[in-house]
VEXDRENVEX-70314 format. One line per 10 residues: number of its first residue (from 1); their letters; for each residue x, y, z of N, C-alpha, C, O, CB. Coordinates in steps of 0.001 Angstrom, whole numbers. Glycine has a CB too. Layout:
% VEXDRENVEX-70314
NUM	a	X Y Z X Y Z X Y Z X Y Z X Y Z | ...;
//
This chain:
% VEXDRENVEX-70314
1	mgtttpsekl	-23145 14550 882 -22899 13978 -421 -23299 14993 -1479 -24398 15546 -1464 -23666 12648 -602 | -22375 15214 -2389 -22648 16191 -3423 -22318 17611 -3007 -22603 18550 -3750 -24074 16110 -3821 | -21710 17794 -1807 -21320 19129 -1375 -19833 19332 -1648 -19133 18390 -2017 -21638 19342 128 | -19359 20543 -1471 -17936 20817 -1664 -17156 20762 -359 -15926 20715 -381 -17752 22173 -2309 | -17851 20766 786 -17190 20686 2082 -17900 19661 2951 -19105 19810 3151 -17163 22066 2775 | -17268 18665 3468 -15877 18306 3194 -15735 17788 1768 -16725 17539 1080 -15379 17250 4200 | -14486 17630 1340 -14243 17254 -57 -14563 15784 -344 -14753 15414 -1502 -12799 17534 -416 | -14625 14957 675 -14971 13553 487 -16460 13412 180 -17265 14258 566 -14599 12730 1735 | -16815 12336 -518 -18227 12088 -809 -19005 11765 454 -20182 12101 580 -18372 10952 -1811 | -18325 11103 1393 -18950 10804 2677 -17901 11000 3747 -16826 10402 3685 -19539 9354 2716;
11	hvagkvaieg	-18203 11831 4726 -17275 12094 5823 -18025 11794 7117 -19068 12385 7395 -16734 13586 5792 | -17482 10869 7903 -18108 10500 9166 -17116 10764 10275 -16008 10227 10251 -18566 9013 9166 | -17487 11578 11247 -16668 11798 12429 -17288 10957 13542 -18414 11221 13962 -16590 13334 12819 | -16572 9962 14015 -17105 9072 15032 -17218 7653 14512 -16540 7284 13553 -18458 9562 15509 | -18061 6862 15131 -18194 5449 14795 -19250 5224 13724 -20176 6018 13560 -18537 4645 16035 | -19087 4120 12997 -20058 3720 11983 -20477 2293 12291 -19631 1441 12563 -19468 3842 10532 | -21757 2030 12251 -22274 672 12437 -22984 240 11163 -23816 966 10618 -23238 595 13664 | -22638 -961 10700 -23291 -1525 9516 -23927 -2834 9935 -23242 -3730 10430 -22277 -1737 8328 | -25210 -2951 9743 -25917 -4184 10067 -26245 -4914 8776 -26538 -4291 7756 -27207 -3896 10884 | -26193 -6223 8827 -26486 -7004 7632 -25230 -7251 6825 -24116 -7126 7333 -27526 -6302 6776;
21	takvvqtane	-25414 -7595 5589 -24299 -7902 4703 -23752 -6619 4093 -24514 -5753 3663 -24734 -8884 3598 | -22426 -6502 4057 -21797 -5307 3484 -20738 -5734 2483 -20046 -6733 2682 -21172 -4411 4595 | -20620 -4985 1427 -19576 -5194 436 -18832 -3876 291 -19430 -2844 -11 -20164 -5685 -940 | -17532 -3921 506 -16723 -2719 395 -15906 -2812 -885 -15141 -3758 -1073 -15803 -2535 1640 | -16066 -1843 -1750 -15296 -1774 -2988 -14438 -524 -2904 -14949 584 -2743 -16227 -1754 -4263 | -13144 -710 -3012 -12230 420 -2911 -11345 448 -4151 -10734 -559 -4506 -11371 333 -1616 | -11279 1583 -4797 -10394 1739 -5937 -8969 1781 -5423 -8665 2532 -4497 -10736 3017 -6755 | -8100 991 -6007 -6717 907 -5553 -5838 1936 -6241 -6100 2352 -7370 -6169 -485 -5796 | -4781 2340 -5531 -3717 3127 -6152 -2958 2195 -7083 -2888 994 -6821 -2758 3775 -5075 | -2394 2711 -8152 -1568 1888 -9034 -341 2686 -9442 -447 3833 -9878 -2368 1424 -10287;
31	ivgapagtrm	835 2060 -9295 2071 2682 -9735 2861 1691 -10576 2671 478 -10482 2905 3168 -8531 | 3748 2234 -11397 4590 1451 -12295 5982 1348 -11681 6473 2297 -11069 4651 2092 -13721 | 6608 191 -11848 7914 -44 -11270 9045 633 -12008 8914 1022 -13168 8172 -1487 -11214 | 10176 769 -11299 11408 1312 -11864 12573 718 -11086 12436 463 -9889 11428 2885 -11811 | 13719 490 -11729 14865 -103 -11041 15317 677 -9807 15746 80 -8820 16011 -219 -11995 | 15223 1994 -9857 15628 2814 -8710 14554 2854 -7626 14783 3416 -6555 15947 4230 -9168 | 13392 2270 -7887 12291 2279 -6935 11327 3419 -7186 11727 4517 -7571 12821 2363 -5533 | 10060 3146 -6965 9012 4155 -7075 8364 4275 -5707 7872 3286 -5165 7955 3785 -8184 | 8358 5476 -5143 7780 5651 -3809 6279 5437 -3858 5572 6057 -4653 8103 7049 -3249 | 5802 4543 -2989 4376 4253 -2899 3697 5184 -1903 2676 5798 -2215 4151 2793 -2498;
41	evldgntyvg	4262 5286 -712 3628 6051 367 4691 6660 1268 5791 6125 1411 2675 5156 1191 | 4338 7794 1875 5108 8390 2963 4217 8280 4198 3109 8816 4225 5530 9908 2654 | 4710 7583 5212 3932 7294 6414 4437 8186 7552 5623 8159 7883 4032 5777 6802 | 3559 8958 8134 3915 9936 9166 4057 9249 10526 3068 8807 11111 2852 11060 9241 | 5295 9164 11024 5555 8533 12311 5079 9334 13503 5005 8796 14608 6999 8280 12451 | 4752 10608 13315 4183 11404 14411 2703 11126 14589 2154 11352 15668 4400 12894 14158 | 2055 10641 13551 614 10405 13585 274 8926 13722 -651 8567 14450 -31 10962 12333 | 1024 8058 13021 709 6631 12968 1841 5801 13556 2983 6255 13630 433 6197 11525 | 1517 4585 13973 2521 3661 14517 2655 2401 13674 3558 1596 13898 2166 3281 15947 | 1771 2228 12716 1827 1049 11860 898 1204 10682 91 2131 10602 1475 -207 12645;
51	afidytifds	1042 247 9755 179 261 8578 171 -1124 7946 1094 -1917 8131 649 1330 7555 | -883 -1394 7203 -1016 -2603 6402 -1272 -2169 4968 -2140 -1334 4712 -2167 -3534 6936 | -524 -2729 4039 -732 -2429 2627 -1135 -3721 1933 -341 -4657 1846 551 -1808 1973 | -2361 -3771 1443 -2830 -4900 631 -2467 -4589 -811 -2701 -3477 -1283 -4388 -5145 796 | -1894 -5567 -1519 -1394 -5279 -2856 -1533 -6477 -3797 -1711 -7616 -3368 55 -4851 -2780 | -1445 -6180 -5086 -1258 -7178 -6139 -204 -6633 -7089 -332 -5529 -7619 -2608 -7496 -6894 | 841 -7430 -7296 1905 -7110 -8256 1622 -7898 -9520 1198 -9052 -9455 3340 -7446 -7681 | 1856 -7273 -10688 1650 -7976 -11954 2492 -7339 -13043 2835 -6158 -12975 161 -7969 -12354 | 2822 -8145 -14055 3505 -7579 -15217 2465 -7277 -16290 1292 -7610 -16127 4605 -8553 -15760 | 2888 -6649 -17386 1937 -6196 -18399 1173 -7344 -19053 58 -7146 -19536 2659 -5407 -19460;
61	sksnmrsgti	1754 -8533 -19074 1056 -9685 -19663 122 -10358 -18659 -700 -11194 -19034 2069 -10705 -20187 | 250 -9995 -17390 -477 -10609 -16275 -241 -12120 -16212 -1087 -12868 -15722 -1976 -10319 -16400 | 910 -12556 -16710 1290 -13963 -16571 2212 -14156 -15366 2544 -15288 -15015 1979 -14465 -17857 | 2623 -13062 -14735 3430 -13081 -13518 2740 -12189 -12497 2679 -10972 -12673 4905 -12605 -13790 | 2207 -12806 -11401 1388 -12065 -10446 1535 -12644 -9047 1837 -13825 -8875 -83 -12081 -10872 | 1316 -11787 -8044 1145 -12243 -6661 372 -11178 -5899 396 -9999 -6253 2527 -12530 -5976 | -311 -11610 -4850 -1014 -10697 -3950 -499 -10914 -2545 -20 -11995 -2203 -2552 -10908 -4014 | -602 -9881 -1739 -142 -10020 -364 -503 -8831 486 -1217 -7920 68 1337 -10225 -333 | 23 -8874 1708 -146 -7788 2668 1206 -7481 3284 1887 -8372 3791 -1191 -8152 3766 | 1583 -6229 3236 2788 -5764 3908 2353 -5245 5276 1491 -4372 5376 3541 -4649 3068;
71	qmvfnavgga	2957 -5790 6319 2680 -5351 7684 3863 -4505 8136 5008 -4950 8069 2441 -6573 8654 | 3588 -3280 8600 4660 -2364 8985 4441 -1808 10382 3312 -1589 10821 4768 -1224 7984 | 5550 -1588 11059 5559 -853 12314 6659 191 12181 7728 -97 11643 5791 -1805 13565 | 6400 1416 12673 7379 2492 12513 7136 3556 13572 6069 3617 14184 7303 3110 11090 | 8158 4402 13776 8018 5494 14728 8633 6765 14152 9131 6769 13026 8678 5134 16074 | 8595 7826 14922 9043 9130 14436 10551 9337 14577 11068 10371 14155 8315 10223 15176 | 11264 8373 15162 12704 8552 15363 13534 7668 14442 14719 7451 14695 13066 8261 16803 | 12920 7154 13371 13672 6415 12367 13624 4905 12483 14328 4211 11748 15059 6834 12416 | 12822 4385 13375 12676 2933 13485 11572 2436 12568 10479 3001 12545 12382 2525 14935 | 11854 1374 11808 10846 828 10895 11172 -617 10571 12328 -966 10330 10761 1662 9599;
81	eftdnstldi	10144 -1454 10566 10274 -2860 10192 9053 -3248 9378 7978 -2672 9543 10426 -3777 11448 | 9226 -4245 8483 8068 -4737 7749 8222 -6208 7411 9329 -6743 7344 7860 -3927 6477 | 7089 -6839 7202 7000 -8219 6750 6048 -8248 5575 5014 -7580 5585 6527 -9177 7892 | 6401 -9031 4550 5564 -9186 3359 5001 -10602 3355 5735 -11564 3125 6376 -8897 2046 | 3714 -10733 3605 3032 -12025 3545 2279 -12094 2230 1387 -11283 1978 2063 -12226 4763 | 2635 -13067 1381 2033 -13085 56 1649 -14485 -391 2052 -15488 198 2975 -12478 -941 | 861 -14517 -1448 476 -15765 -2082 1673 -16366 -2800 2710 -15718 -2943 -691 -15545 -3060 | 1532 -17578 -3241 2507 -18133 -4169 2349 -17395 -5490 1285 -16847 -5777 2321 -19684 -4352 | 3400 -17379 -6287 3361 -16682 -7566 2555 -17431 -8614 2532 -18661 -8640 4758 -16458 -8070 | 1902 -16678 -9468 1524 -17172 -10796 2697 -16718 -11655 2929 -15515 -11779 77 -16602 -11323;
91	gdtspatftl	3428 -17627 -12240 4641 -17271 -12971 5766 -16991 -11993 6008 -17782 -11082 4399 -16049 -13880 | 6463 -15859 -12176 7607 -15497 -11338 7599 -13993 -11086 7742 -13200 -12017 8941 -15932 -12002 | 7431 -13606 -9825 7438 -12183 -9476 8692 -11800 -8695 8749 -10712 -8123 6196 -11835 -8661 | 9685 -12663 -8663 10878 -12382 -7859 11585 -11075 -8223 12240 -10503 -7351 11846 -13514 -7999 | 11494 -10561 -9466 12138 -9264 -9737 11447 -8081 -9056 12050 -7012 -8951 12175 -9021 -11224 | 10229 -8232 -8601 9465 -7134 -8004 9531 -7235 -6483 9116 -8238 -5902 7987 -7155 -8491 | 10057 -6183 -5838 10254 -6196 -4391 9800 -4875 -3770 9467 -3918 -4470 11729 -6463 -4054 | 9796 -4854 -2447 9501 -3645 -1688 10698 -3316 -798 11370 -4221 -302 8205 -3820 -838 | 10967 -2035 -594 11972 -1601 371 11391 -480 1216 10458 215 813 13274 -1138 -342 | 11971 -327 2400 11510 651 3370 12686 1540 3741 13788 1041 3972 10903 -38 4630;
101	tapapnteiy	12472 2834 3801 13457 3761 4356 12769 4522 5477 11550 4695 5467 14028 4741 3256 | 13552 4972 6434 12961 5640 7601 13675 6949 7907 14350 7064 8931 13010 4720 8828 | 13529 7956 7012 14093 9273 7332 13175 9980 8327 12169 10573 7938 14277 10138 6040 | 13527 9915 9615 12663 10428 10674 12136 11820 10332 12898 12622 9793 13418 10464 12004 | 10899 12143 10609 9917 11351 11343 9061 10447 10462 8132 9809 10958 9030 12259 12113 | 9355 10382 9178 8518 9607 8259 9157 8267 7914 10350 8054 8126 8258 10402 6982 | 8338 7378 7383 8802 6128 6799 8279 6099 5376 7127 6454 5128 8321 4870 7627 | 9114 5679 4443 8731 5633 3034 8838 4203 2542 9805 3506 2846 9615 6576 2178 | 7835 3763 1774 7885 2428 1183 7977 2574 -333 7282 3391 -937 6635 1578 1592 | 8848 1766 -933 9130 1813 -2366 8804 483 -3033 8981 -582 -2442 10596 2177 -2609;
111	fnapdptwsv	8329 557 -4262 8124 -598 -5124 9273 -621 -6120 9490 347 -6849 6728 -547 -5852 | 10008 -1728 -6149 11173 -1869 -7018 10887 -2937 -8062 10431 -4030 -7725 12444 -2225 -6198 | 11149 -2632 -9311 10953 -3581 -10406 11972 -3261 -11495 12420 -2120 -11603 9485 -3520 -10967 | 12339 -4248 -12297 13396 -4030 -13280 13039 -3062 -14399 13928 -2471 -15013 13779 -5324 -13875 | 11746 -2892 -14672 11337 -2020 -15777 9862 -1655 -15613 9181 -2218 -14755 11586 -2710 -17156 | 9358 -719 -16425 7979 -253 -16264 6910 -1219 -16770 5741 -840 -16845 7821 1040 -16965 | 7274 -2458 -17120 6239 -3440 -17460 5608 -4011 -16196 4597 -4709 -16275 6830 -4576 -18320 | 6188 -3727 -15027 5663 -4195 -13746 4863 -3096 -13071 5226 -1922 -13132 6802 -4665 -12828 | 3762 -3489 -12421 2925 -2542 -11682 2509 -3156 -10357 2586 -4369 -10161 1679 -2140 -12508 | 2070 -2302 -9463 1472 -2748 -8206 208 -1933 -7974 209 -711 -8120 2473 -2597 -7005;
121	ryhvryl	-866 -2618 -7614 -2106 -1971 -7165 -2197 -2216 -5667 -1929 -3320 -5192 -3391 -2531 -7932 | -2576 -1177 -4925 -2558 -1315 -3469 -3488 -319 -2799 -3920 669 -3394 -1145 -1136 -2941 | -3780 -614 -1540 -4398 381 -669 -3828 215 727 -3348 -861 1082 -5951 245 -659 | -3880 1273 1519 -3217 1324 2811 -4234 1463 3928 -5197 2223 3829 -2220 2475 2857 | -3998 715 4986 -4770 873 6229 -3786 1344 7310 -2838 632 7643 -5499 -492 6653 | -4014 2530 7847 -3118 3117 8848 -3606 2798 10256 -4806 2695 10508 -3012 4642 8655 | -2652 2646 11164 -2975 2436 12591 -2340 3547 13413 -2482 3569 14636 -2478 1033 13089;
//
């Protein structure tokens, strides 16, 4: 901690055990929507076989919101599938969607929204 190598504040090679109560706070990525889609992540099919993306979509007024988890499975030869499990909307978030493309060996996930008043905050767990 406080060193320049590795670049992370804490780098652990191997297992970590936490005893007692733990609270994990993670700063989320945030991107703004666009009609043509904004790429959220490029997932390497040579390294990973799946991923989970926890997210919250909201508009600038925060009167239209939903949270959910995108579950993905993908491979290095262009196969990719996903399911979006989400809360019910506060307001209406139907204009905000996700799409997946699979240009082998990677899979790319996009956030689609009608205009830049929509945003998504998210973090990714790779498998």
